[in-house]
C-alpha positions as CSV (number, residue, x, y, z in Angstrom):
1,M,20.8,-10.9,-4.2
2,G,18.0,-10.4,-1.7
3,Q,14.4,-11.5,-1.9
4,I,13.1,-8.2,-3.3
5,E,15.7,-7.9,-6.0
6,S,15.2,-11.5,-6.9
7,R,11.5,-10.8,-7.3
8,L,12.4,-7.7,-9.4
9,A,14.6,-9.9,-11.6
10,E,11.7,-12.3,-12.1
11,L,9.7,-9.3,-13.4
12,G,12.6,-8.4,-15.8
13,V,13.6,-5.4,-13.7
14,T,17.2,-4.5,-12.7
15,L,17.5,-1.4,-10.6
16,A,19.9,1.2,-12.1
17,T,21.9,3.6,-10.0
18,A,19.5,6.1,-8.4
19,P,19.0,9.1,-10.6
20,A,20.8,12.3,-9.4
21,P,18.6,15.3,-8.6
22,A,18.1,17.9,-11.4
23,A,18.4,20.9,-9.1
24,N,19.3,22.1,-5.6
25,Y,17.6,19.4,-3.5
26,V,18.5,15.9,-2.3
27,P,17.0,12.7,-3.8
28,Y,15.8,11.5,-0.4
29,V,15.8,12.3,3.3
30,V,15.9,9.6,6.0
31,V,14.2,10.6,9.3
32,G,14.3,7.7,11.8
33,D,12.8,4.7,10.0
34,I,11.1,6.8,7.3
35,V,12.5,7.7,3.8
36,Y,11.0,10.6,2.0
37,V,11.9,10.2,-1.7
38,S,11.8,13.3,-3.9
39,G,9.6,13.2,-7.0
40,Q,10.9,10.8,-9.6
41,V,10.1,11.7,-13.2
42,S,9.1,9.3,-15.9
43,Q,12.3,8.1,-17.5
44,N,13.8,4.8,-18.7
45,A,16.9,3.6,-20.5
46,D,15.8,5.5,-23.6
47,G,15.4,8.8,-21.8
48,M,12.5,10.9,-20.4
49,I,9.0,9.8,-21.2
50,T,7.3,13.0,-22.2
51,G,3.9,14.4,-23.2
52,K,0.5,15.1,-22.0
53,V,-1.6,12.1,-21.0
54,G,-4.9,12.2,-22.9
55,D,-3.3,14.2,-25.8
56,D,0.1,12.8,-26.7
57,L,-0.1,9.6,-24.6
58,T,-2.9,7.1,-23.8
59,V,-3.8,6.2,-20.3
60,E,-1.9,2.9,-20.9
61,Q,1.2,4.7,-22.0
62,G,0.9,7.0,-19.0
63,A,0.7,4.0,-16.7
64,A,3.9,2.6,-18.2
65,A,5.5,6.0,-17.5
66,A,4.3,5.7,-13.9
67,K,5.8,2.2,-13.6
68,A,9.1,3.8,-14.7
69,C,8.7,6.2,-11.8
70,A,8.2,3.2,-9.4
71,I,11.4,1.7,-10.5
72,S,13.3,5.0,-9.9
73,L,11.6,5.2,-6.5
74,L,12.9,1.8,-5.6
75,S,16.4,2.8,-6.8
76,Q,16.3,5.8,-4.4
77,V,15.1,3.6,-1.5
78,K,18.0,1.2,-2.2
79,A,20.5,4.1,-2.1
80,A,18.9,5.3,1.1
81,C,19.4,1.8,2.6
82,D,23.1,1.7,1.6
83,G,22.4,-0.8,-1.2
84,D,20.3,-3.2,1.0
85,L,16.7,-3.2,-0.3
86,E,15.9,-5.9,2.2
87,R,15.6,-3.1,4.8
88,L,12.4,-1.9,3.1
89,V,9.5,-2.5,5.5
90,R,6.7,-1.0,3.3
91,V,5.6,1.7,1.0
92,V,3.7,4.2,3.1
93,K,2.4,6.9,0.7
94,L,2.7,7.9,-2.9
95,T,1.7,11.2,-4.5
96,G,1.5,11.0,-8.3
97,F,1.3,14.0,-10.7
98,V,0.1,13.4,-14.2
99,N,0.9,15.9,-17.0
100,S,-2.7,16.4,-18.3
101,H,-5.3,19.0,-19.1
102,G,-7.9,20.1,-16.6
103,D,-10.7,18.1,-18.3
104,F,-8.7,14.8,-18.1
105,A,-10.1,12.7,-15.3
106,Q,-8.2,9.4,-15.5
107,Q,-5.2,10.3,-13.2
108,P,-5.9,7.3,-11.0
109,G,-5.6,4.9,-13.9
110,V,-2.2,6.4,-14.8
111,V,-0.8,6.3,-11.3
112,N,-2.0,2.7,-11.1
113,G,1.0,1.8,-13.2
114,C,3.2,2.7,-10.2
115,S,0.9,1.2,-7.6
116,D,0.2,-2.0,-9.4
117,F,3.9,-2.6,-10.1
118,L,4.9,-2.0,-6.4
119,V,2.3,-4.5,-5.2
120,E,3.4,-7.0,-7.9
121,A,7.0,-6.6,-6.9
122,L,6.7,-6.3,-3.1
123,G,3.4,-8.0,-2.2
124,D,1.8,-6.5,0.9
125,K,4.8,-4.4,1.5
126,G,3.9,-2.5,-1.6
127,R,0.3,-1.6,-0.5
128,H,0.1,2.1,0.3
129,A,-2.0,5.3,0.7
130,R,-2.0,7.4,-2.4
131,S,-3.0,10.6,-4.2
132,A,-3.2,11.0,-8.0
133,V,-3.6,14.6,-9.3
134,S,-3.5,16.4,-12.6
135,A,-0.7,18.9,-13.3
136,G,-1.0,21.4,-16.2
137,S,2.7,20.8,-16.9
138,L,5.6,19.0,-15.3
139,P,9.4,19.5,-15.5
140,F,11.0,18.7,-18.9
141,N,7.4,17.9,-20.1
142,V,7.6,14.5,-18.5
143,A,4.3,12.5,-18.5
144,V,4.4,11.6,-14.8
145,E,6.2,12.5,-11.6
146,I,5.8,10.5,-8.4
147,E,7.1,11.1,-4.9
148,G,7.0,8.5,-2.1
149,I,7.3,7.8,1.6
150,F,8.7,4.5,2.7
151,Q,9.4,2.8,6.0
152,I,12.7,1.0,6.5
153,K,14.4,-0.9,9.3
């Protein structure tokens, strides 16, 4: 087990097999030393985390859903690296979509669940540029969807 997965284990996280795409697209694309990971929806071992943040879910529950997206993102990066997560150089950019109404303005607080976890797990490798936006609805009514760009070696 490498350093990154050891740190994840300390945090109580074991990466599952990367989720398969739900439609006609690939889960990630590698171009040179950059991995573009398709949007990962909020899901955990119990299934999809659904609902509108601000109505059905609190900001804290939305942040937990965003953390679940972070774990799926890392699973995809691990798959892109042929199982060797130690090839991860850094998280470059995240774009987070929060299932919320137009008057909800706490999307950054929700997407912090992903950002904070990546920094906690990866240290400086986890620091990244980011966007956090509202979405009137998301596939399967999930609470959060996050896509990412990662640098690998």
